C-alpha positions in Angstrom: 22.2 53.7 -2.5 19.8 56.5 -1.9 18.9 57.0 1.8 15.2 56.9 1.1 15.5 53.6 -0.7 17.6 52.1 2.1 15.0 53.3 4.6 12.3 51.6 2.6 14.3 48.4 2.4 14.9 48.4 6.2 11.2 48.9 6.8 10.6 45.4 5.5 12.5 44.0 8.5 9.9 43.8 11.3 8.3 41.3 13.6 5.1 39.5 12.4 2.6 38.6 15.1 -0.9 37.4 15.5 -0.4 33.6 15.4 -1.2 33.4 19.1 -4.8 34.3 18.2 -5.5 31.1 16.3 -8.7 29.4 17.2 -9.2 25.7 16.2 -12.7 25.3 14.8 -12.6 21.8 13.3 -10.2 18.9 13.4 -10.3 15.3 12.1 -7.8 13.2 10.2 -7.0 15.0 7.0 -9.0 18.2 7.8 -8.6 21.3 9.9 -10.3 24.7 10.0 -8.9 27.7 11.9 -10.2 31.2 12.6 -7.8 34.0 13.1 -8.3 37.8 13.5 -6.1 40.0 11.3 -4.4 42.3 13.9 -2.0 45.2 13.4 0.9 42.9 14.3 0.1 40.6 11.3 0.2 43.4 8.7 3.0 44.2 6.2 4.4 47.7 5.6 1.6 48.3 3.1 -1.2 47.6 5.6 -2.3 44.1 4.4 -1.9 40.7 6.1 1.8 39.8 5.6 2.4 36.9 3.2 4.6 35.2 5.8 1.7 35.3 8.3 -0.7 33.8 5.7 1.8 31.2 4.6 2.4 30.2 8.3 -1.3 29.8 8.9 -1.5 27.4 5.9 1.5 25.4 7.2 -0.1 25.2 10.6 -3.5 24.0 9.3 -1.8 21.4 7.1 0.4 20.2 10.0 -2.6 19.9 12.3 -4.7 18.0 9.7 -1.8 15.6 9.2 -1.1 15.2 12.9 -4.8 14.1 13.3 -3.8 11.0 11.4 -1.8 10.3 14.5 1.6 10.7 12.8 4.4 13.2 13.3 5.0 15.3 10.2 6.9 18.1 8.7 6.4 20.2 5.6 8.1 18.7 2.5 7.0 21.1 -0.2 4.5 23.9 -0.6 3.1 26.3 -3.1 0.9 29.4 -2.4 -1.1 31.9 -4.4 -2.0 35.2 -2.8 -5.2 36.3 -4.6 -6.6 39.2 -2.6 -5.3 41.3 0.3 -7.0 41.8 3.6 -6.3 44.3 6.4 -9.0 43.8 9.1 -11.5 41.2 10.2 -11.4 37.5 10.7 -10.0 35.0 8.3 -10.7 31.3 8.0 -8.0 28.8 7.1 -9.2 25.3 5.9 -6.9 22.4 5.0 -8.2 19.3 3.3 -6.2 16.2 2.3 -6.4 15.3 -1.4 -4.0 12.4 -1.0 -2.6 10.3 1.8 0.1 7.8 1.1 2.5 5.8 3.3 5.1 8.7 3.5 3.3 11.8 2.4 0.0 13.6 2.6 -1.0 16.4 0.2 -3.3 19.2 1.4 -5.3 21.8 -0.4 -5.6 24.9 1.8 -7.8 27.9 1.4 -8.0 31.2 3.3 -11.3 33.1 3.1 -12.6 36.2 4.8 -15.8 36.7 6.7 -17.7 37.3 3.4 -16.4 33.9 2.0 -14.1 35.7 -0.4 -11.2 33.5 -1.4 -7.9 35.3 -0.4 -5.3 32.5 -0.7 -5.0 29.0 -2.1 -2.1 26.7 -1.3 -0.9 23.2 -1.6 1.2 21.6 1.1 2.9 18.2 1.0 3.6 16.9 4.5 6.2 14.2 5.0 4.8 11.6 7.4 7.4 10.5 9.9 6.5 8.2 12.8 3.2 7.1 14.3 2.4 8.8 17.5 
């Protein structure tokens, strides 16, 4: 393999940070809203918020909204669509339940920027384990 290609591949391996900056804005059963600044540690090698960072925020928001039902939960399935990149500023992650059954809850999650531009949409199905 060409050395420059290998170097580019290895540049993809780096730590992703910024989750410690999450601020909980709203919480109730089936709903959560978070605010998070996009910081240099949350960027990918191309200078945009890393997809893993954004995915994790959606997962956290869904888990919090499910936990507010007073039930332990884990992610069962998920799907995410990255619509627009962002490299600076604050983002807002909002999870809303669209279904709650005995064993699962389904959440629609959106990430928007400070101008209310839709950046990410996701669907998370949380497996509801035991009452807390």
